[in-house]
C-alpha positions in Angstrom: -0.8 -2.7 0.1 -2.0 0.8 -0.8 0.6 3.8 0.0 -1.2 6.6 1.7 0.2 10.2 0.8 -1.1 13.0 2.9 -0.6 16.6 0.7 -1.1 19.8 1.1 -0.8 22.7 -1.4 -2.2 25.7 -0.8 -2.2 27.7 -3.9 -2.8 27.0 -7.5 0.4 26.8 -8.6 1.0 24.2 -5.9 -2.3 22.9 -7.4 -0.8 21.8 -10.8 2.0 20.5 -9.5 0.2 18.6 -6.9 -1.9 16.9 -9.7 1.0 16.4 -12.1 2.6 14.3 -8.7 -0.5 12.2 -8.0 -0.9 11.3 -11.8 2.6 10.0 -11.6 2.3 8.4 -8.6 -0.5 6.1 -9.5 1.3 5.4 -12.9 4.8 4.6 -11.2 2.6 2.5 -8.5 -0.1 0.9 -10.6 -2.5 2.8 -8.9 -1.8 1.4 -5.3 -1.7 4.7 -3.6 -4.2 6.8 -1.9 -4.1 10.6 -1.0 -6.1 12.8 1.7 -5.4 16.4 2.3 -5.7 20.0 1.1 -5.6 21.0 -2.8 -7.3 22.7 -5.3 -9.7 22.0 -8.6 -6.7 20.1 -10.5 -5.9 18.0 -7.5 -9.7 17.2 -6.9 -10.2 15.8 -10.5 -7.3 13.2 -9.8 -9.1 12.0 -7.0 -8.3 14.6 -3.9 -11.2 15.1 -1.8 -9.7 18.4 -0.4 -10.6 19.2 3.8 -11.4 22.5 2.5 -11.2 25.3 -0.3 -7.8 25.7 -0.8 -8.8 29.6 -1.6 -8.7 29.6 2.0 -5.1 30.0 2.0 -4.8 31.8 -0.7 -2.9 34.8 0.8 0.7 36.3 0.1 2.8 39.1 1.4 4.1 39.6 5.2 1.8 42.2 6.3 -0.9 40.8 4.1 -1.2 37.5 5.7 -1.9 39.8 9.4 -6.0 40.2 8.5 -6.4 36.7 7.7 -4.2 35.3 10.3 -7.0 33.9 12.8 -8.5 31.9 9.2 -4.8 30.4 9.0 -4.1 29.4 11.8 -7.3 27.4 12.1 -7.0 25.9 8.9 -3.3 24.8 9.6 -4.6 23.3 12.9 -7.4 21.4 10.8 -4.6 20.0 8.3 -2.1 19.2 11.2 -4.8 17.4 12.9 -6.0 15.3 10.0 -2.8 14.4 8.7 -1.9 13.1 12.3 -4.6 10.9 12.5 -4.6 9.8 9.0 -1.1 8.4 9.7 -0.1 8.3 5.9 3.2 7.1 5.2 4.3 10.8 4.7 3.4 14.4 4.4 3.8 15.6 1.1 3.6 19.5 1.1 4.0 21.1 -1.8 4.7 25.0 -2.8 3.9 27.0 -0.5 6.0 27.1 2.2 4.4 29.6 4.5 1.6 27.2 5.3 3.5 23.9 3.9 6.6 23.9 6.4 4.4 25.0 9.7 2.4 22.4 9.1 5.4 20.1 8.4 6.8 21.6 11.6 3.7 20.4 13.8 3.1 17.0 12.2 6.7 15.9 13.2 6.7 16.8 16.9 3.1 15.2 16.8 4.0 12.1 14.6 7.5 11.6 14.2 7.0 8.6 12.3 5.3 10.3 9.2 7.9 11.5 6.6 8.0 14.8 5.7 8.6 15.7 2.0 8.7 19.3 0.3 8.0 19.2 -3.5 9.6 22.8 -4.7 12.2 24.0 -2.8 11.5 27.7 -1.3 13.3 30.2 -2.4 15.3 30.7 0.6 18.5 31.1 -1.2 16.8 34.2 -2.6 16.2 35.6 1.0 16.0 34.4 4.6 18.8 31.9 3.9 19.1 30.7 7.8 15.9 29.1 6.9 17.8 25.9 5.3 19.4 24.9 8.5 16.2 25.1 10.1 14.3 23.1 7.5 16.8 20.3 8.0 15.2 19.6 11.6 11.7 19.5 9.7 11.7 18.0 6.3 13.3 14.4 5.4 13.2 14.9 1.4 13.1 18.2 -1.0 12.4 17.7 -4.5 13.7 21.2 -6.2 12.5 22.6 -9.3 15.9 24.7 -10.3 18.8 22.9 -11.1 21.3 24.9 -8.7 19.2 24.1 -5.5 20.4 20.7 -4.6 23.7 21.9 -3.7 22.5 24.8 -1.5 20.2 22.8 0.2 22.7 19.8 0.9 25.3 22.2 2.3 22.4 22.5 4.7 22.1 19.1 5.7 18.6 18.4 3.6 18.2 15.4 1.1 17.5 17.3 -1.7 16.6 16.0 -5.4 16.6 17.8 -8.7 13.6 16.9 -10.4 12.9 19.6 -13.1 10.2 22.4 -13.6 6.7 20.7 -15.0 6.7 24.0 -17.5 9.6 22.6 -19.2 8.6 18.9 -20.3 5.2 19.6 -20.8 4.1 18.8 -24.6 3.2 21.6 -26.8 -0.3 23.2 -26.5 -2.7 21.8 -29.1 -2.5 23.2 -32.3 -6.2 23.6 -33.0 -6.9 25.2 -29.8 -3.9 27.8 -30.7 -5.4 28.2 -34.1 -9.2 29.2 -32.7 -7.9 31.8 -30.2 -5.8 33.2 -33.1 -8.8 33.3 -35.5 -11.0 34.6 -32.3 -8.5 37.4 -32.4 -9.5 38.0 -36.1 -5.6 38.4 -37.2 -4.7 41.4 -34.6 -1.9 41.4 -32.4 -2.6 39.7 -29.2 -1.7 40.2 -25.7 -2.0 37.8 -22.9 -2.7 39.7 -19.8 -2.0 37.5 -16.3 -2.4 40.0 -13.5 -2.2 36.9 -10.6 -4.1 34.6 -8.9 -4.8 36.0 -5.7 -7.2 38.3 -4.7 -4.9 40.7 -3.5 -2.9 40.6 -6.5 -5.5 41.6 -9.2 -6.4 44.4 -6.9 -3.0 45.9 -7.4 -2.1 45.1 -11.0 -5.6 45.4 -12.7 -4.9 49.2 -12.9 -1.4 49.5 -14.2 -1.7 46.6 -16.2 -5.1 48.1 -17.9 -3.4 51.4 -18.2 0.0 49.7 -19.8 -3.0 48.2 -22.5 -4.6 51.4 -23.4 -1.0 52.8 -24.2 0.0 50.5 -26.1 -3.4 49.9 -28.0 -2.6 54.0 -29.1 0.3 52.3 -30.8 -1.4 48.9 -32.0 -5.0 50.0 -32.5 -6.1 46.9 -33.4 -4.5 45.0 -30.2 -6.5 42.6 -28.4 -6.3 40.8 -24.7 -6.5 37.1 -23.9 -6.9 36.7 -19.9 -6.9 33.4 -18.5 -8.0 33.2 -14.9 -8.8 31.4 -12.0 -11.7 30.7 -10.1 -11.1 32.6 -7.4 -10.5 35.9 -8.8 -12.6 35.1 -12.5 -15.2 37.8 -11.0 -12.7 40.3 -10.4 -11.1 40.0 -13.4 -14.4 40.3 -15.4 -15.3 43.1 -13.4 -12.0 45.1 -14.6 -11.7 47.6 -17.5 -8.7 46.2 -19.1 -8.1 49.0 -21.8 -8.5 47.2 -24.9 -11.1 44.4 -25.8 -10.4 41.1 -24.1 -11.1 37.6 -23.9 -11.0 36.3 -20.2 -11.2 32.9 -20.1 -12.8 31.9 -16.7 -12.2 28.3 -15.7 -15.8 27.9 -13.6 -17.8 25.1 -14.9 -14.8 23.8 -16.9 -13.1 20.4 -16.7 -9.5 21.8 -14.7 -7.8 19.4 -17.4 -9.8 21.8 -20.2 -8.8 24.4 -18.4 -5.2 24.2 -17.8 -5.4 22.8 -21.5 -7.1 26.5 -22.9 -4.6 28.7 -20.4 -1.1 26.6 -22.3 -3.4 27.5 -25.8 -3.6 30.9 -25.0 0.2 31.5 -23.7 1.1 29.9 -27.2 -1.3 32.1 -29.4 -0.3 35.4 -28.0 2.1 37.7 -29.4 3.5 38.7 -26.2 2.3 38.6 -22.6 2.5 41.1 -19.5 2.6 38.9 -16.4 2.6 39.1 -12.7 6.1 37.9 -11.5 6.0 34.0 -10.5 5.8 30.6 -12.0 3.5 32.2 -15.0 6.7 33.6 -16.5 8.4 29.9 -16.2 5.1 28.5 -18.2 5.2 31.8 -20.7 9.1 31.3 -21.5 8.0 27.5 -21.8 5.3 28.4 -24.5 7.8 30.7 -26.2 5.9 33.8 -25.6 7.8 37.2 -25.4 7.0 38.3 -22.0 7.2 41.3 -19.8 6.6 41.2 -15.7 5.8 43.2 -13.4 4.7 43.3 -9.9 3.6 45.3 -6.9 3.1 44.1 -3.7 2.5 45.8 -0.3 4.9 48.7 0.1 5.8 47.1 3.5 6.0 44.2 2.5 8.4 45.1 -0.5 10.5 47.0 2.0 11.4 44.2 3.9 11.7 41.7 1.1 14.2 44.3 -0.5 16.2 44.4 2.4 16.5 41.0 3.0 17.0 39.7 -0.6 20.2 37.9 -2.1 19.6 38.0 -5.7 19.0 40.7 -8.4 16.2 39.5 -10.4 12.6 38.4 -9.2 11.8 36.6 -12.4 12.2 32.7 -12.5 12.8 32.6 -15.9 15.5 35.0 -15.5 17.0 32.9 -12.7 16.6 29.6 -14.8 18.0 31.4 -18.0 21.1 33.1 -15.8 20.6 36.5 -17.1 17.6 39.0 -17.2 15.8 37.7 -20.6 12.7 39.1 -19.1 12.0 42.9 -18.6 10.9 43.2 -15.3 9.1 46.3 -13.5 8.4 45.9 -9.7 7.3 48.4 -7.4 7.9 52.1 -8.2 9.1 50.9 -11.4 6.0 49.5 -12.7 5.1 52.7 -14.6 2.7 51.7 -17.4 4.3 54.0 -20.5 7.7 51.9 -19.6 5.9 48.8 -19.4 4.0 49.7 -22.5 7.4 50.8 -24.2 9.0 47.3 -23.7 6.0 45.5 -24.6 5.8 47.6 -27.9 9.5 46.5 -28.6 8.8 42.8 -28.4 5.8 43.2 -30.3 7.4 44.7 -33.2 11.1 44.0 -33.3 12.4 40.8 -34.3 15.3 41.1 -33.0 14.4 41.4 -29.6 11.9 38.5 -30.0 14.5 36.3 -31.0 17.0 37.4 -28.2 14.2 36.5 -25.6 13.4 33.3 -27.2 17.0 32.0 -27.2 16.9 32.9 -23.6 14.0 30.7 -23.1 15.5 27.9 -24.8 18.3 28.1 -22.2 15.5 28.0 -19.4 13.9 25.4 -20.5 16.9 23.3 -21.1 18.1 23.8 -17.7 14.8 22.8 -16.3 15.1 19.8 -18.0 13.5 19.9 -21.6 14.6 17.0 -23.3 14.6 14.4 -20.6 11.6 12.6 -18.3 8.3 14.8 -17.3 9.3 16.3 -14.5 6.3 14.9 -12.4 7.5 11.3 -13.0 11.0 12.4 -11.8 9.4 13.6 -8.7 7.4 10.8 -7.8 10.4 8.5 -8.6 11.9 11.0 -6.1 9.4 10.3 -3.5 9.0 7.1 -3.8 13.1 6.5 -3.3 13.2 8.7 -0.2 10.3 6.6 1.2 12.0 3.4 0.3 14.6 4.6 2.4 12.9 3.8 5.1 11.0 0.8 3.9 7.7 3.0 3.2 8.1 3.1 -0.7 7.3 0.7 -3.1 4.1 -1.2 -2.6 
């Protein structure tokens, strides 16, 4: 008998998590599992026939959602209806809590027998902490990527396991691919630039990131850029003037696993990185790449979030390390001269690089490095949660 799961991943980071979870579930069940739902190219490569393009859900921010609300509501209704009709053992929402938790609430109301599991705990401990109590009535089980999250959620009545972060437990990038990228740079300093995976992010960050590269190139004339991107923003990234010679890694037409491997090779090959804040900061930390993070959201969104924020850093690598090892330049602090200065220090000061590397090691240890792969732990956590209701092992 096969286990049927309905997966809902609303953005590229969730697509990566979802694909890993699918692989691990197939391994843990001997292939006796069937997947339905919504995801991106990596989940599709693992066998998911997505209901609609994941890019339809790739909207971030409070104010930014408003003009996209009719489409988002339509896609949400389609997802709920498809899940209820499929009668899976569980709905597994992945990352993107704004979409996933709303879907879970509606599915739970329409079909209480469907178990609801969320993978990648929403960062309600950082802001809007009251949401944790409301989640307890909607989510049956939570799988957390950060070690300090389970105690927070269990206090609010949620079943929650720490499963580790996939970035911490992946094997190193392929050495030959890293060497090839370094050879293409011709021995010049190589800066990885990561301006985000959403169109609005690229629109806001491309100009200040490009100006930063121009200023940095004035100090390091041989500077080269490598810019891994995702299909939804590849055209915008390719059209921008990045202020220095740039190798753009466009994943379109490339097998998802190969594109992911190419991105990880770029991280490992780079001498430093300038990244939009988010999951990518952990991926760079896992690669040991000296990193500066920067971000600029809609001003009204930023004002609301700043008022509600309960932590003193927005960078996941800093939270995992327990200190501010990655310099961050957010909103009005995103000034190219300051960002270029921080990057120059990481490119030229061995002591600065060593201090950040030590912080990254602490972060990776906290996130599960040295233990089983995070996706394996997540698959086992999910199956154990279903076993409690008699729906787990097949």
